C-alpha positions as CSV (number, residue, x, y, z in Angstrom):
1,M,-21.7,-31.0,-19.1
2,K,-18.1,-30.3,-19.4
3,I,-16.2,-31.7,-17.4
4,A,-11.8,-31.6,-16.8
5,I,-9.9,-34.1,-15.2
6,L,-7.4,-32.9,-12.6
7,G,-5.1,-36.4,-12.6
8,V,-5.6,-38.8,-14.9
9,G,-4.3,-41.7,-13.2
10,T,-5.4,-44.7,-12.0
11,V,-8.9,-43.6,-11.2
12,G,-9.0,-40.2,-13.4
13,N,-8.6,-42.8,-16.5
14,E,-11.2,-44.6,-15.5
15,V,-13.9,-41.6,-14.8
16,A,-13.3,-40.8,-18.5
17,N,-13.7,-44.3,-20.1
18,V,-16.6,-44.7,-18.1
19,L,-18.2,-41.5,-19.2
20,L,-17.4,-42.3,-22.2
21,R,-18.2,-46.5,-22.5
22,N,-21.5,-45.8,-20.9
23,K,-22.7,-42.4,-22.3
24,D,-26.2,-43.4,-23.2
25,I,-27.0,-44.5,-19.8
26,I,-25.7,-42.2,-18.0
27,T,-26.8,-39.7,-20.7
28,A,-30.3,-40.8,-20.2
29,R,-30.5,-40.9,-16.1
30,S,-28.7,-37.5,-15.9
31,G,-30.8,-35.3,-18.6
32,E,-27.9,-34.6,-20.6
33,E,-24.2,-35.5,-21.9
34,I,-21.6,-35.5,-19.5
35,V,-18.3,-35.2,-21.6
36,P,-14.7,-35.4,-20.6
37,V,-12.9,-32.8,-22.9
38,I,-9.6,-32.5,-20.7
39,G,-7.3,-34.1,-18.4
40,V,-3.9,-32.6,-16.1
41,V,-1.3,-34.9,-15.5
42,R,2.0,-33.9,-14.7
43,D,3.9,-35.9,-16.7
44,L,2.7,-35.8,-20.5
45,N,5.9,-38.4,-21.8
46,K,4.3,-41.3,-19.7
47,K,2.2,-43.5,-21.5
48,R,-1.4,-43.6,-20.9
49,D,-4.3,-45.7,-22.6
50,C,-6.3,-42.2,-22.6
51,Q,-8.9,-41.5,-25.0
52,I,-9.5,-37.4,-23.6
53,P,-7.0,-34.8,-24.8
54,L,-4.0,-34.4,-22.3
55,T,-2.2,-31.5,-20.6
56,D,0.5,-30.3,-17.7
57,D,-1.1,-26.9,-17.7
58,M,-2.9,-26.9,-14.7
59,Q,-3.8,-23.2,-14.6
60,S,-4.8,-23.0,-18.4
61,V,-7.9,-25.6,-17.4
62,L,-8.4,-23.9,-14.5
63,N,-8.8,-21.0,-16.3
64,R,-11.9,-22.4,-18.7
65,D,-14.7,-20.7,-18.9
66,D,-16.3,-23.9,-20.9
67,I,-15.6,-26.5,-17.8
68,D,-18.5,-26.8,-16.3
69,V,-17.0,-29.3,-13.6
70,F,-13.9,-30.2,-12.4
71,V,-12.9,-33.6,-11.0
72,E,-10.0,-33.4,-9.1
73,L,-7.9,-36.6,-8.4
74,M,-4.6,-35.8,-7.5
75,G,-3.9,-36.9,-4.6
76,G,-2.6,-35.0,-0.7
77,V,-3.4,-32.3,0.9
78,E,-2.4,-28.3,0.3
79,R,-1.7,-28.6,-3.5
80,P,-5.1,-29.9,-3.5
81,Y,-6.7,-27.7,-1.5
82,E,-5.2,-24.2,-3.2
83,I,-6.6,-25.9,-6.7
84,V,-10.2,-26.4,-5.1
85,S,-10.2,-23.6,-3.5
86,Q,-9.9,-21.1,-6.6
87,I,-12.4,-23.4,-8.7
88,L,-14.8,-22.4,-5.8
89,K,-13.8,-18.5,-5.9
90,R,-15.4,-18.2,-9.6
91,K,-18.6,-20.8,-9.0
92,K,-17.6,-23.7,-10.2
93,A,-19.1,-27.3,-9.2
94,V,-16.1,-29.7,-7.7
95,V,-16.0,-33.5,-7.4
96,T,-13.2,-35.4,-5.2
97,A,-12.0,-38.4,-4.1
98,N,-9.5,-36.7,-2.4
99,K,-10.0,-38.0,1.7
100,A,-6.8,-36.6,3.2
101,M,-7.8,-33.0,1.7
102,L,-11.2,-33.9,3.1
103,A,-9.9,-34.9,6.7
104,Y,-7.6,-31.2,6.7
105,H,-9.9,-28.7,5.2
106,R,-13.7,-29.7,4.9
107,S,-15.2,-27.3,6.5
108,E,-13.2,-24.6,4.4
109,L,-14.7,-25.9,1.4
110,E,-17.9,-25.9,3.0
111,A,-17.7,-22.3,3.6
112,L,-16.5,-21.7,0.2
113,A,-18.6,-23.2,-1.7
114,G,-22.3,-22.3,-0.4
115,D,-24.6,-23.4,-2.9
116,T,-21.8,-24.7,-5.8
117,P,-22.3,-28.2,-5.9
118,F,-19.6,-30.5,-4.6
119,G,-19.2,-34.1,-4.5
120,Y,-17.3,-36.5,-2.2
121,E,-19.1,-39.7,-2.8
122,A,-16.0,-41.6,-4.1
123,S,-13.9,-39.9,-0.9
124,V,-15.5,-42.6,1.2
125,A,-15.2,-46.5,0.8
126,G,-15.2,-46.6,-2.8
127,G,-17.9,-47.7,-4.8
128,I,-20.1,-47.5,-1.4
129,P,-22.8,-44.8,-1.3
130,I,-22.3,-43.8,2.1
131,I,-21.9,-40.3,2.0
132,K,-25.5,-40.0,0.1
133,A,-26.9,-42.7,2.8
134,L,-25.4,-39.9,5.5
135,R,-26.9,-37.3,3.6
136,E,-30.2,-37.9,2.2
137,G,-31.3,-42.0,3.3
138,L,-30.5,-41.0,7.0
139,S,-31.5,-37.3,7.0
140,A,-34.1,-38.0,9.9
141,N,-31.9,-40.3,12.0
142,H,-29.7,-38.9,14.9
143,I,-26.9,-40.6,14.0
144,E,-25.7,-42.9,17.2
145,K,-23.0,-45.3,15.9
146,I,-21.1,-45.7,12.8
147,T,-18.5,-48.5,12.4
148,G,-16.9,-49.1,9.5
149,I,-13.9,-51.4,7.8
150,M,-12.8,-48.9,5.6
151,N,-9.5,-50.2,4.3
152,G,-9.2,-53.2,2.1
153,T,-5.6,-53.4,2.3
154,S,-5.4,-53.6,6.3
155,N,-8.8,-56.1,6.4
156,Y,-6.7,-58.5,3.7
157,I,-3.4,-58.7,5.5
158,L,-6.3,-59.6,8.8
159,T,-8.4,-61.9,7.2
160,N,-5.1,-64.0,5.9
161,M,-3.6,-63.8,9.9
162,M,-7.4,-64.7,10.8
163,N,-8.0,-67.7,8.5
164,S,-4.9,-69.1,7.3
165,G,-2.4,-68.0,10.3
166,L,-0.2,-66.4,8.3
167,K,2.5,-63.5,9.9
168,F,1.7,-60.1,9.9
169,E,4.4,-59.7,7.7
170,T,3.6,-62.3,5.0
171,A,0.5,-61.5,4.9
172,L,1.9,-58.1,3.9
173,K,4.0,-59.3,1.7
174,N,1.0,-61.7,-0.1
175,A,-1.2,-57.9,-0.4
176,Q,1.8,-56.3,-2.0
177,D,2.9,-58.6,-4.3
178,L,-1.4,-58.7,-4.9
179,G,-0.9,-54.7,-5.1
180,Y,-3.2,-54.3,-2.6
181,A,-0.7,-52.4,-0.5
182,E,1.7,-50.0,-2.0
183,A,5.2,-50.5,-0.9
184,D,5.5,-48.0,1.7
185,P,2.0,-49.5,4.0
186,T,1.9,-47.2,6.8
187,F,-0.8,-45.1,5.5
188,D,-3.0,-48.5,5.2
189,V,-1.7,-50.4,8.4
190,G,-1.1,-47.6,10.4
191,G,-4.9,-46.6,10.3
192,F,-4.4,-42.8,8.8
193,D,-6.2,-43.7,6.1
194,T,-8.9,-45.3,7.8
195,A,-8.8,-42.3,10.3
196,H,-9.5,-39.6,7.2
197,K,-12.2,-41.1,6.1
198,L,-14.1,-41.4,9.8
199,L,-13.5,-37.7,10.4
200,I,-15.4,-37.3,7.0
201,L,-18.7,-39.2,7.9
202,A,-18.2,-38.1,11.6
203,S,-18.5,-34.4,9.5
204,I,-21.7,-35.8,8.0
205,A,-23.3,-37.6,11.6
206,Y,-22.6,-35.2,14.1
207,K,-21.3,-32.0,12.5
208,V,-17.7,-32.7,14.2
209,D,-14.8,-30.5,12.9
210,A,-12.2,-32.7,13.9
211,K,-8.8,-33.4,12.7
212,P,-6.2,-36.7,12.5
213,E,-4.7,-35.4,15.4
214,D,-7.5,-35.2,17.4
215,I,-8.5,-38.9,17.5
216,L,-7.1,-42.2,18.5
217,I,-5.4,-43.8,15.7
218,E,-3.5,-47.1,15.8
219,G,-2.7,-49.7,13.2
220,I,-2.0,-53.6,12.8
221,S,1.3,-53.6,12.7
222,E,2.0,-55.3,16.3
223,I,-0.9,-57.8,16.0
224,S,1.2,-61.6,16.1
225,S,0.2,-64.9,15.9
226,E,-0.4,-65.0,19.9
227,D,-3.4,-62.8,19.6
228,I,-4.8,-64.3,16.4
229,Y,-4.6,-67.6,19.1
230,F,-6.8,-66.2,21.3
231,A,-9.4,-64.5,19.4
232,H,-10.1,-67.9,17.5
233,E,-9.9,-69.6,21.3
234,F,-12.8,-67.3,22.1
235,G,-14.1,-67.0,19.1
236,Y,-14.0,-63.4,18.2
237,A,-12.4,-62.2,14.7
238,I,-9.7,-59.2,14.5
239,K,-10.7,-56.1,12.0
240,L,-9.5,-52.7,11.3
241,L,-12.5,-50.3,12.9
242,A,-13.2,-46.9,12.3
243,I,-15.6,-45.5,15.2
244,A,-17.5,-42.5,15.7
245,K,-20.2,-43.2,19.0
246,K,-22.7,-40.4,20.3
247,S,-23.6,-40.4,23.5
248,G,-25.3,-37.3,25.0
249,S,-23.3,-34.4,24.1
250,N,-20.6,-36.1,23.7
251,I,-19.0,-37.8,20.5
252,E,-15.9,-40.7,20.3
253,L,-13.9,-40.7,17.2
254,R,-11.8,-43.5,17.2
255,V,-9.4,-46.0,14.6
256,H,-7.7,-48.9,16.0
257,P,-7.5,-52.9,15.7
258,A,-10.9,-54.6,17.6
259,I,-11.8,-57.6,18.8
260,I,-15.4,-58.6,18.2
261,G,-17.7,-61.5,18.4
262,K,-17.2,-63.3,15.3
263,D,-21.2,-63.3,15.2
264,K,-21.2,-59.7,14.2
265,M,-22.2,-58.8,10.6
266,I,-18.9,-56.9,10.1
267,A,-16.6,-59.8,11.5
268,K,-17.6,-61.7,8.7
269,V,-16.6,-59.2,6.2
270,D,-13.3,-60.5,4.4
271,G,-10.8,-59.5,2.1
272,V,-10.4,-56.4,0.0
273,M,-13.7,-55.5,1.1
274,N,-15.6,-52.9,2.9
275,A,-18.6,-52.7,5.2
276,I,-19.9,-49.7,7.3
277,S,-22.7,-50.2,9.9
278,V,-24.8,-47.2,10.4
279,V,-27.4,-46.8,13.6
280,G,-30.2,-44.1,13.6
281,D,-32.3,-43.7,16.0
282,V,-35.4,-44.1,13.6
283,L,-34.2,-46.7,11.1
284,G,-31.9,-48.9,13.8
285,E,-28.9,-50.5,11.8
286,S,-28.1,-50.6,8.6
287,L,-24.9,-52.5,6.4
288,F,-23.5,-50.6,3.6
289,Y,-21.2,-53.3,2.0
290,G,-18.9,-53.3,-1.1
291,P,-15.4,-52.6,-2.6
292,G,-13.8,-50.2,-1.1
293,A,-10.3,-48.9,-3.5
294,G,-9.8,-49.9,-7.1
295,G,-10.6,-47.7,-10.1
296,S,-13.7,-49.0,-11.0
297,A,-15.2,-48.7,-7.6
298,T,-13.9,-45.1,-7.5
299,A,-14.9,-44.2,-10.8
300,S,-18.4,-45.0,-9.8
301,A,-18.8,-42.8,-7.2
302,V,-17.2,-40.4,-9.2
303,V,-19.5,-40.2,-12.1
304,S,-22.4,-40.8,-9.6
305,D,-21.4,-37.5,-8.3
306,L,-21.3,-35.9,-11.9
307,I,-25.0,-37.7,-12.6
308,D,-25.8,-35.8,-9.0
309,I,-25.0,-32.8,-10.5
310,A,-26.5,-32.5,-13.5
311,R,-30.1,-33.8,-12.5
312,Q,-29.0,-29.8,-10.8
313,I,-29.5,-31.6,-7.4
314,R,-28.7,-29.4,-4.5
315,T,-27.7,-31.4,-1.5
316,P,-25.6,-29.3,0.9
317,M,-22.0,-30.4,1.2
318,L,-21.9,-31.9,4.5
319,G,-25.5,-32.2,4.7
320,Y,-26.8,-29.6,6.7
321,K,-28.9,-26.2,5.7
322,A,-28.7,-24.8,9.3
323,P,-26.4,-24.7,12.6
324,L,-27.5,-28.0,14.0
325,G,-27.9,-26.8,17.5
326,K,-26.6,-28.4,20.5
327,T,-23.0,-28.4,19.5
328,L,-21.4,-32.0,20.2
329,R,-18.3,-32.2,21.7
330,L,-15.3,-34.7,20.9
331,V,-14.4,-36.8,23.6
332,G,-10.7,-36.8,24.7
333,R,-8.9,-40.0,23.9
334,D,-8.0,-40.7,27.8
335,E,-11.7,-40.1,28.1
336,I,-13.2,-43.3,26.2
337,R,-14.6,-46.2,27.7
338,T,-14.6,-50.0,26.6
339,K,-13.2,-53.2,27.2
340,F,-9.9,-54.7,26.4
341,Y,-7.4,-57.3,25.9
342,L,-4.5,-57.3,27.4
343,R,-1.5,-59.7,25.9
344,L,1.6,-60.4,28.5
345,K,4.6,-62.7,28.1
346,V,6.0,-62.7,31.4
347,V,8.6,-64.9,33.6
348,D,6.7,-68.3,34.5
349,E,7.2,-68.0,38.2
350,I,5.2,-68.2,41.6
351,G,3.2,-64.2,42.7
352,V,3.3,-63.1,39.2
353,L,-0.5,-63.2,38.3
354,A,-1.0,-61.6,41.7
355,K,1.6,-59.0,41.2
356,I,-0.4,-58.7,38.0
357,A,-3.6,-58.5,39.5
358,N,-3.0,-56.3,42.1
359,L,-1.3,-53.7,39.2
360,M,-4.1,-53.4,37.6
361,S,-6.4,-53.1,40.5
362,K,-4.4,-50.3,41.7
363,N,-5.5,-48.6,38.1
364,N,-9.1,-49.3,38.8
365,L,-9.2,-52.3,36.2
366,S,-11.3,-55.5,36.2
367,I,-10.5,-58.5,34.9
368,D,-13.0,-60.1,33.2
369,S,-11.4,-63.5,31.7
370,F,-8.0,-65.1,31.9
371,L,-6.2,-67.6,29.9
372,Q,-2.7,-69.1,29.6
373,K,-1.6,-70.4,26.8
374,P,1.1,-74.3,27.4
375,R,4.7,-72.8,27.0
376,A,7.2,-74.9,25.1
377,K,9.0,-77.4,27.5
378,D,12.4,-75.2,26.7
379,D,10.9,-71.9,27.8
380,T,11.0,-70.1,31.1
381,N,8.7,-67.4,29.9
382,T,4.8,-67.8,29.0
383,T,2.2,-65.8,27.8
384,L,-1.2,-64.6,29.7
385,Y,-4.4,-63.3,27.9
386,F,-6.6,-61.2,30.0
387,T,-10.0,-59.0,29.3
388,T,-11.0,-56.4,31.2
389,H,-14.2,-55.1,32.2
390,T,-15.0,-51.7,30.7
391,C,-12.8,-49.0,31.9
392,L,-11.1,-45.7,30.9
393,E,-8.6,-45.4,28.1
394,A,-6.4,-43.5,30.8
395,D,-6.4,-46.7,33.5
396,M,-5.4,-49.2,30.8
397,Q,-2.8,-46.9,29.4
398,R,-1.5,-46.2,33.1
399,A,-1.6,-49.8,34.4
400,V,0.4,-51.5,30.5
401,E,3.3,-48.8,31.2
402,G,3.8,-50.3,35.3
403,L,3.5,-53.4,33.5
404,R,5.9,-52.3,31.3
405,R,8.7,-51.3,33.9
406,E,8.3,-54.9,35.7
407,K,11.3,-57.1,35.3
408,F,8.6,-60.3,35.4
409,V,7.6,-58.4,31.7
410,V,9.4,-59.6,28.9
411,G,9.1,-57.7,26.0
412,K,5.6,-54.9,25.2
413,P,2.9,-55.7,26.8
414,F,0.3,-55.6,24.3
415,M,-3.5,-54.7,24.2
416,I,-6.4,-53.9,21.7
417,R,-9.4,-52.5,22.4
418,I,-13.2,-54.9,22.7
419,E,-15.8,-53.9,21.1
420,S,-19.5,-54.8,21.8
């Protein structure tokens, strides 16, 4: 089986190396030799430690009849989508790691693919076989909930903030120095990378065709040492979570920092590791854990898809051979119900707490717990921490906006959702 690699960067180069280095075991498991015959790059003059022929002529490779599978590792959205569409129209198999393309165009690609093999295990959580688990291993289950740590950069930063007391900026700089974070980390710490992965999983679990703009996405950049203090006081961990939750015919999809009990399995996932909890109505909870990024982990997932294609396994792209039946509705952001943590810095004077309680009550918020951090002797302001009982997102947002306008509130109110 001959393959072309479109985009020979860190992952593409490792895919070629794995296919060559582990040729014997891959051939034994797949039943035929999988040969990387050509790679496409933007700049032929760039030095690469690559053992396969390279070209910068994309179209000449796309037109080759002898290529059995095209591996798309370019990155981006629209250009890769155009290229993959062209390949699928020729009924040629595709393997991709491109989560951004799939977040926006997975339904169109599913329609184009039909019975043509389309592998994308590497698009979510690196080497963790979560796509295969949802499409195949858990196919007898109604998926009730998915909770995931799917971005190693954010998890590394939050781990360092929790365990070493570092401020966000310091933890981010450490991540950048170690190569875990990009020079512009917005895509990771802003939650967008995680959201793309969540949407892919939601399509398999629930046949939901949502786009990133349709769901709640918040990042971790505003989490402070004050929030870490509260988490330690109450036995919590703070993680950037992707959450998909089914309730009747409704589906919640959201990505945001979440406060979770330290006794939860997913709360123990530290550093750059990823983990995804899946709750099925038949099996119950399963936890999938492993490296979520890096050339080797991603290449492992890419090659596993190539082996499936060589074995002539024909799993439907999103896991459905027939319509799902009852259509599930994506819950609007304002309709989401959860518990909240709220941090306020306020002027330390009589009556402030009563005013806050009154404002929260007017917005249908019920206080579950309260903590006041001792203030420094020379400070006229104090920090208050609240947790609420379960309430509507819209009510909390309205309360936060009301607090922002109050003169006794110093700075911007900050809240994090509590996930049970």
